[in-house]
N, C-alpha and C positions, 0 to 999 in steps of 0.2 A: 393150472398156472393162471388162467383167466380169472378164476375165482379168487386166487391169492392177490392178484393185482387190484381187484375191486376192494379188498380189505386193506391194501397198503396204506392209504392216507390215514385210516383209523389207527392202524398199528403204529405208524410214525408218531401220531399225537400221543398215544398211550406211552410209547417209549420215552418221549420227551418229558411227559409228566412224571414217570418213574425216576428219570434222571434228576429232575428238580427236587423230588422228595428225598432221595438218598444223598444228594449233594449237600443238603442243608441250606440251600440258597434262600429258602423262605423264612428261616429262623430269624434273620435280621429284621423282619417286619413284624415280629411278635411285639405286643404292647410293652412288655417288660424290657425288651431290648431297645425299642424306640424311645423309651423313657430316658435312656442315657445319651441318645444321639439326636433327640428331637430338635434341640436348639441349633446344633450345627447343620442338620439337614434342612431346617427352615431357612437358614441363611443362604444355603446353596440354592434352594427353591426361589428365593427372592432375587438372587443373582441370575439364575437361568430358568425362568418360569416355563418357557416353551419346551426346553429339553426335559425338565422335571415332569411336565404334563405328558409328554410322549413316553417317558419311562414308566409312569404309573399306568397309562392306558395299555402299553405293551405288556406289562406284567400281568394286568387283569385279563387281557386277551389270551395270553398264554395259559394262565391258570384255568380259565373257563374252557378253552379249547381242548386242553389235555385232560379235563375232568378230575384234576387232583383234589383230594379232600383238604379241608382247612383253608379254602380260599377266603374265608371270612377275615383272616388276619390281614389280608391285603385291603379289604374294605375298611376295616378299622384304621389301617395305616393311612388311607385316603382321607378319612375324617380328621385324624390326628395332625396330618401335615398340611392339608389344603383347606380345612374347614368344611362345614356341612354342605353349602351350595356347590362350591367348586369341586369338592371331593365327590359328591354324588354325581355331578355331571361327568367327570373324568371316569369314574368307576362304571357308570352306565354305558358309556361308549365302549369301554373294554369288555364289559359283560355281553353286550349285544354282538360285538364283533367276534368274540370267542365262541359264543353260542351258535352264531351263524356258521363258523368254520366247522365246529363239531357236528352240527346238524347235517351239513353238506357231506362231510366225510362218512357219517353213519348211513345216510341215504344211498350214497355211492356203494357202500359195503353191502347193504341189504338188497339193493336192486329190486327186481320184481319178485316179491315173496308171496304172491297171492295164494299159492298152495303150500307154503312152508309153515311149519309149526312155529308159533310165536313163543318168546320167553314167557315165563310164568307171570311176571308183572304186567306185560303187555297183553297177555291173554285175558287177564282179569279186567283190564280196562277196555278191551276192544269193543264189546257189546255196547256199553254205555257211551263210549267215545263216538262210535259210528252214528249213534242216534242223536247226540248233542255235541258235535265237535267243538263249537265255539266255547260253550260253557265249560266243557271238560278241559280244554286247553288252558283257559284262564284259571280254572280251579287248581290245576296241577302246578301252575307257575306261582300261585299265591300262597300255597301251603309251605311253611318253612321246613317242615320235617321231611319233605321229599327231596332227595339228593338232586342238585341242579343238573349235573351231568347225566344222571340216570334218567331224569325226565326228558332231557334233550334227545337222548338216544331212543327212548320209548316213543316220543312224538315222531321221530324220523321213521321208525318201524311202522307206526300207524299211518304213515304217509300224510301227515299234517301239511296242509298248504303252507307254502313259504310265507305268504303275507300274514297268515294267522299266527304262525310261529313267531315271527318278528314282532307283531303287535303285542302278543301276550308276553313275550320276553321283555319288551320295552316297558309295558305298563306294570306287570308283576315284578319285574326286576327293579324298576325305579322305586317302587314302594318298599321292597325288601332292603335294597342297598341304601335307600334314603334313611331308613331307621337305623341300620347298622353303622352308617357313616356318622349320623348324629351321635351315636354312642361312642364312636371313636373320637369325635371332636370333644365330647364331654370328658372322656378320659384324659385327653391332651390338656384340657383346662385344669383338671385336678393335678396333673403332673407339674404344670407350671406353678401351681400354688404350693405343692408339697414336695416336689422333686422326687416322687416315688408313687407306686401304685399300691394302695392298701384298701381295706374294707370300708374306710371312712367315705369313699366316693359313693357308696350306696345311699348316703344321706343327701346327695345332691339331686335335685329335681331334674336337672338336665341329663342325668344318668338313668333315673327311675322312669322317666317318660318313654325313652326308646325301649327300655326293657318291657314296659307295659304294652307298647306297640307290638313287640314280638309275641308277647303272650296272647294278645287279641288275634293276631294272625294264626296262631296255633289253634285257635278255636274255630277256624273256618270249616274244617271237616265236620265238627259237631253241628254247627249251624246249618250246613248244607244237608246233612242227614235228617235233621229236624224238619226242614222245609220239604224235603222229599217225602218224609213220612206223612206230613199233613196233606200233601198233594195227593198221595195214594189213597188216603182215607176219604177224600172228597170224590 
């Protein structure tokens, strides 16, 4: 029973995430749906900016804390509705709060696991992480292909210091969400001009530049492996 209580916060977060997925609540934030409601929603945001900010931050916090997939649609929505700068700020507050909650819940669930077998992903990371915790933590946060929630849980199992976790989440998360928010804002601009989403937006530099940024982030693992290879040869 004591072991079950330690997992209870994590179980509650997962249950909320599953409920959100199956309820279809996130479908409204998909770009193609926002395209039809964007003008009306921006009017409401202008009338109630504080409430709109709280709703977006709350939605991001909930999405990150529950580890649900597809949270990128909320990041796009932030760019489409609030613009690049404000959208990135609100999204990052939500991302940091949500990651903090998931991290604490995971650490509470795992407890003292010094002698326990680690999950496969964590076991592969453990050796390198213990030798270079700061570089590994930032590396995991910067690579877009690593699932955000999975990395958070892995860092909790690895007993990453809270200050390091929050710093890496703020820096890595700001870079990632900033690019994705800029992409959402570019999509919103094209919707305003054409009243729909189509392939013509790929000709817009404001869309191509964020996509190029995501591509560069995807090259981080290759760059790191190259640098490590050169260091070992020396």
